[in-house]
N, C-alpha and C positions, 0 to 999 in steps of 0.2 A: 180359508177359514183359520182363525187363530186358535191355538190350544193353550190351556192354562195348566201350569204345573205347580202343585201346592208346595213343592220343596224350593221354589224360587220365586219369592214375592216380587212385585213390580219395584223397580228402582228408578225414580224419576230423574236422577242425576246420571243415568246411563245413556251415552250417545248411541250405543248399539247393544241390543240384548238378544241372545240366542237361548231358547228354551227347549232342551231335549232334541236338538237338531241331529238328524241322521240322513246320510245320503249314500246310496248304493249305485254302482254301475254293474249290472248283472249280478254275479255272485260276489263281486268285490265291494267291501265296505270301505268307502273313502273317508267318511266322518261318522262317528258313532256316539249318539246321545250326548251331544256337546251342549254344555250350559256355560254361558259367558255373560258378563255384564261389563262393558267397556266404559270407564268413567269419562264424562264430558271433560274436555280440556286437557286430557292426558296424552302422553306418548305411550302407546300400547304396542308391545311386541308379540306377534304370533310366531312362536319359535319351534323349530324342529327340523329333522333331516328332510332332504328331498323325498317326496312321496308320502309324507306323513299326513297330508290332508289340509295343509295350509291354504293352497290356492283354491281348492274346492270350497273351503269355508268362506273365503273372501268373495267368491263368485255367488254364493248363497246370500251373503250380506248385501251384495249389489243387485240381487234379483235376476242375475244371469242364469242361475240354476235354482230350481225349487227344491226344498228339502222333501224327502219322502215322509218324514215325520218331524214334528216340532214346528216352532215358529221363529221368525226373525222380526225384530222391531228396530227400525232405523230412524234415529232422530225423533222418536215418539210416534212414528207412523208404521203400524204393522202391515200396511198394504205395500210399503216400499215405493209407492207411486211418486207423489210430489217430493218426498224427501230426497230422492236420488238427484234432483236438480241442485241440491245443496251439497253434493258430494263431488270430490275430485278423485278419480280412480285411475291409477297407473297399473295396467295389467302386466303379468309376467311376460306374455308374448308381446314384444314391442311392435307397434304398428303405426305408420304414418302414411300420408298420401304423397308418395315419392315423386310424382310428376309435377306437383304443385311447388311454387316458390315458397321459401320459408315463411315470409311475411303473409302471403296469401293463405297458406295452410293455417296459420295461427288466427288470422282474421275470420276464416271460415269456422274454426272451432269456437271462437268467441261468439259469433252470431248464432250458432247452434245453442249456446248457453243463454241467449236472450240479450246479448250486448249489441249496441250499434257497431258498425264497422269501425267508426272513428275511435270509439272507446277501446275496442279490442286491439286496434293498431297501437294506440297509446300504451296500453298495458304490455302488449307484446314487445314493443321497443324497449321499455324499461327492463323487462326480464332478459331480453337478448343482450342488452348492454351488461347486465350483471353477470351473465354466463359467458361473456366473451364471444358472442356470435353476431354482433352487429354487422360486420363486413360480409356476412353470408346471407343477409336478408333477401337479396335478389336472386340467389342461387336456388336451383331445384333441390328439394330435400334429398333426392337420390345422389346428389353430388357431395353430400356431407359424409364424413366418417360415421361409423356406427355409434361411436361415443357422442358425437355431435347430434346425430339423429335422436339419440336417447334424451339429450338435454332439451331438444325441441319438443319431444313428446311430453317431457315433464312440464315445460312451460304451458303446453296445452291443457295439462291436468289441473294447473293452479290458476289459470288465467281469470277464472270467474270468482276467485277468492273464496274457495269452498269453506263451509262450516266444518266438514269432516273430510279428511284426506286419507285415502286408502292406497297404500303403496305395496305392490307385490314384488318382493326381491328388488327393491329400487337401486341397490348399490351394485348389482350384478353387471359386469362388463365395464364398469368405470375404473379408471386408474386412481391411485391413492389421492392425487390432488383433487380430482373431481368428486371423489367420495367425501373428502373433507368439506368441499363446497356445498354438497347436498346435505351433509349433516348440519352445517351452519344454517341452511335454509329451513330445514326441519325445525331447528331450535327457534328460528325467528317466527315461524307460524305458531309454534307452541306458545311463545311469549305473547302472541296476540289472542290466545284463547282457542285456537283451532284444535280439534281432536284429531290425532294422527294415529293411524293403525298401519303397521307395516309388518310384513312377513319376512323372515330371513332364516337361513341356517347358520349364520355367522354369530355365534354367541357373544364374542367380544364386542362386536358392534352394537348389539342390543344392550349389552351391559353399560355402554357409554351413554346411550340415548334414552332408554326406557325408564318410565316410572312404574309401570305395571307390565306384567308378562303373562303369557299362557304357553306352557310347554306341551307340545303334542308329539306323540309317538304312536305309529301304527294305528292311526285314525282316532285315537282316544286321548283325552286330556290327561296329562300327568299331574299337573298342578297349575294354579294361576293365582294372581293376586299382586299386591304391592311388592315391588322388587326388593326394597329394603327389608320389609317384613319377612319375605321368603328367605333371604340370605341370613337374617338374624335367626330365624327358626331352624335353618339348615346347618348352623355351625356344628362342627363335629371334631373338635380337637386338632385343628391345623394351627401351627405356631410358627411365626417368622422369628428367626434368631440371627443376630449378628454378634460374633464373639471372637475373642483371641484365646488361643490355647489348644490343648489336645482335644481330639474329636471323640475319644473313647466313650464319653458320657452319652453320646447320641445313639449308642447301640443297645440301649436298655430294652427290657421286655415290652414296654408300652409303646415303643416306636414301630410303626408299620412301614413307613417309607420316608426317604430323605431326598429332597430336591435342592440342588445347588442353584442359587440365584445370584444376581449381580450384587446384592447387598447382604449376602450371608447364606443361610439355608432355610428351607421351608420343611418343617417336620410334621408329618401326618401321624397322629397317635392312633392306636388301635381303639376299638369301641370300649368305652369305659376308662380310657387312659386319662390321667390327671395332669394338666399342664403345670400345676404347682409342683408335682413330684418331679417333673422334668427339670424345672427350674432349680429345685433343691439338688438334683443330681449334678447340674452344671456348677452350682456353688460348691458342692462337696469336692468336685474335681479341680477346683481352683481356677476355673477359666474366668476371663473378664467378659462380662455381658455388656454389650453396648445397646442392644435392642432385644426385647423379648415381648412379642405381641401375639395374642390370639387373633387369628385372621378369619374373615368370612370366606366361605367357598366361592369359587367363580360359578357363573351360570353353567358353564360346561360341566363342572364337577357336580353341580346339583342335578343336571340332566342325567349324567351317567349313573349317579347314585340311585335315581328313581327307575331308570329303564334297564340298568344292568350293563355290564361290559360287553356281553354278547350282542345285544341289540344296538349298542353304540357302535360296535365294530362293523356290524352290517350296514349301518348308516354312514360309515366312513369317518366316524369321529374317533380320535385316539382315546385311549384310557387316560384318566386324569394323572396317573403316575407314569405314563409312558416316558421313557427316557430318563427316569430317575434311577438313583442307585445309592449305595452306601457312601458315607462320608469318607474322604481320603485320610 
């Protein structure tokens, strides 16, 4: 039975909507009162450290788990029944039929999705060629490396050309080259209007791909929304500077931290610090400024800012200023 929540009106353009969703396992709260609206046609990142509740959330979206409270609406269907046939889901726990030959495995998955064997084979061959697996089609899946098995599982996930693609830590276990290939495929699906939801603890990857994000920590939503708007809203006095001259002007009272970069320095101002005052200090010191730019925070920095250094450290994430120091 669906529940209505007056603080979250229906959004017809949402591919997935979660209203006050909570899930517990015994005394452990895995997801707490989660409210989300994932825009249709977007690349949406569900971000946070391992153990924050991302996988549990995706399993509730797919109907594998039922929320203890709240409701899930998937592609306009709050029963999650027929809508799941229009979804491609790649779970975090990789699983393939290892004794089957690669092409037989993919034909079988296509038939489960309602395709004829001929159409499933045709689509599988196209994907196998794109992912460099054509010469393995007659091999048993168990004879492939783990990375190749993961690519076969991904093909099975997208073989039916889903309207919604849900990927749980899809880049885990892939080398950098195959990560780039998968990113390209994600962008191709996005260009065709597919809604893509993926979970990751890799903030830089999400920053490259996502239009909208939800940051989760300790089972609770920290913030969510359009990524550009979040970063604009979260600006807090970080300045990128490339200059020639003495560095003494960088040690003013408004400067909280200094990070040396390949193109100069990144200066983090204290709360209330004025970038214009920093620029004036540079000019007064007689240094030559080649670049002076107020920069947006990284997703990593936004996350740490909201959850605190202690929580970030427990999650294995470094402090945003880790490794920084004063100017030479």
